[in-house]
C-alpha positions as CSV (number, residue, x, y, z in Angstrom):
1,X,63.4,136.1,145.1
2,X,59.5,136.0,144.6
3,X,59.8,133.0,142.2
4,X,61.3,130.8,144.9
5,X,58.4,131.4,147.3
6,X,55.6,128.8,147.6
7,X,52.5,127.8,149.5
8,X,51.9,124.1,150.6
9,X,48.3,122.9,150.8
10,X,47.2,122.2,154.3
11,X,50.1,124.2,155.9
12,X,49.7,127.8,157.1
13,X,52.1,130.5,155.9
14,X,54.6,130.8,153.0
15,X,57.9,128.8,152.4
16,X,61.1,129.5,150.6
17,X,62.4,126.8,148.2
18,X,66.0,125.8,149.3
19,X,66.7,122.9,147.2
20,X,65.0,120.0,145.4
21,X,65.8,116.4,145.2
22,X,64.3,113.5,143.5
23,X,61.3,112.8,145.7
24,X,61.2,116.1,147.8
25,X,61.9,119.7,148.4
26,X,63.7,121.2,151.3
27,X,61.8,124.4,152.3
28,X,62.2,127.1,155.0
29,X,59.4,129.3,156.5
30,X,59.5,132.9,155.3
31,X,58.6,134.2,158.7
32,X,61.2,134.9,161.4
33,X,61.2,131.3,162.7
34,X,63.1,130.1,159.6
35,X,62.1,126.5,160.2
36,X,63.3,124.1,157.6
37,X,61.5,120.9,156.7
38,X,61.1,118.4,153.8
39,X,58.2,118.5,151.4
40,X,57.4,115.4,149.5
41,X,55.8,114.8,146.1
42,X,52.5,113.8,147.7
43,X,52.0,117.4,149.1
44,X,50.3,120.0,146.8
45,X,52.9,122.7,146.4
46,X,52.2,125.8,144.3
47,X,54.7,128.6,143.5
48,X,53.4,132.1,144.0
49,X,54.7,133.0,140.6
50,X,52.0,130.5,139.2
51,X,49.1,132.1,140.9
52,X,47.0,134.7,139.1
53,X,43.9,136.8,139.8
54,X,41.0,136.6,137.3
55,X,39.8,140.0,135.8
56,X,37.1,140.8,133.3
57,X,39.6,140.6,130.5
58,X,42.6,138.6,131.6
59,X,44.5,137.0,134.4
60,X,46.8,139.2,136.4
61,X,49.8,137.7,138.0
62,X,49.7,137.7,141.7
63,X,53.0,139.6,141.8
64,X,51.4,142.4,139.9
65,X,48.6,142.6,142.4
66,X,51.1,142.6,145.3
67,X,52.8,145.5,143.4
68,X,49.8,147.5,143.2
69,X,49.1,147.1,146.9
70,X,52.7,148.0,147.7
71,X,52.6,151.1,145.6
72,X,49.4,152.1,147.3
73,X,50.5,151.3,151.0
74,X,54.3,151.0,150.9
75,X,54.0,148.8,153.9
76,X,51.8,146.2,155.6
77,X,48.0,146.5,155.0
78,X,46.1,149.4,157.0
79,X,43.6,146.9,158.4
80,X,43.6,143.8,160.7
81,X,42.4,140.8,158.7
82,X,41.0,139.1,161.8
83,X,38.9,142.3,162.9
84,X,37.8,143.4,159.4
85,X,34.3,142.8,157.9
86,X,34.1,140.9,154.6
87,X,32.6,144.0,153.0
88,X,35.7,146.0,154.2
89,X,38.0,143.5,152.6
90,X,36.3,143.4,149.4
91,X,35.9,147.2,149.2
92,X,39.8,147.5,149.7
93,X,40.4,144.9,146.9
94,X,38.2,146.8,144.6
95,X,40.3,149.9,144.9
96,X,43.4,147.9,144.1
97,X,41.9,145.8,141.4
98,X,38.6,147.4,140.2
99,X,38.2,144.9,137.3
100,X,38.5,141.8,139.1
101,X,36.1,138.9,138.2
102,X,33.6,138.9,141.1
103,X,32.2,135.5,140.1
104,X,35.5,133.7,140.3
105,X,37.5,135.6,143.0
106,X,36.0,134.7,146.4
107,X,36.4,136.2,149.7
108,X,38.7,133.5,150.9
109,X,41.0,134.1,147.9
110,X,41.1,137.7,148.9
111,X,41.9,136.9,152.6
112,X,44.6,134.5,151.7
113,X,46.1,137.0,149.2
114,X,46.2,139.7,152.0
115,X,47.6,137.3,154.5
116,X,50.5,136.3,152.1
117,X,51.1,140.0,151.3
118,X,51.5,140.9,155.0
119,X,53.8,137.9,155.5
120,X,56.1,138.8,152.7
121,X,56.3,142.6,153.5
122,X,56.9,141.9,157.2
123,X,59.8,139.7,156.2
124,X,61.4,142.1,153.8
125,X,60.2,140.6,150.5
126,X,59.0,143.7,148.7
127,X,60.5,143.2,145.2
128,X,57.3,142.3,143.4
129,X,58.6,143.5,139.9
130,X,58.9,140.9,137.2
131,X,62.7,140.2,136.3
132,X,62.1,140.4,132.6
133,X,60.8,143.9,132.9
134,X,63.8,144.8,135.0
135,X,66.2,143.2,132.4
136,X,64.5,145.1,129.6
137,X,64.7,148.5,131.5
138,X,68.5,147.9,132.1
139,X,69.2,147.4,128.4
């Protein structure tokens, strides 16, 4: 499920990939509105599965960061993004990812990540485990 969720540059929120054609994708908003729309090749589209957070030693996939937050909170984040200070947002992120690269991960990245996490959890997408790890455990 997580691998079919994407973000579109210049458009707010997250989208679920429904189908793809020669020159476009058909996407649907992840939120309750479930609006469908076409996305063309000229739009910058990034799958959430392709996003990673820099740490001091490696790049950690976004799904692993979301899994850590979900294990810690088991729900939506305990603070309001709009009312929290930058220091509070960074301090919380440091509890989740203490070894993140402070020179390459900016406050805007952290805010966007929190916003995406809240959208996903509020709409029932809480399976952040990698599928390969689940298949290996089943065997």
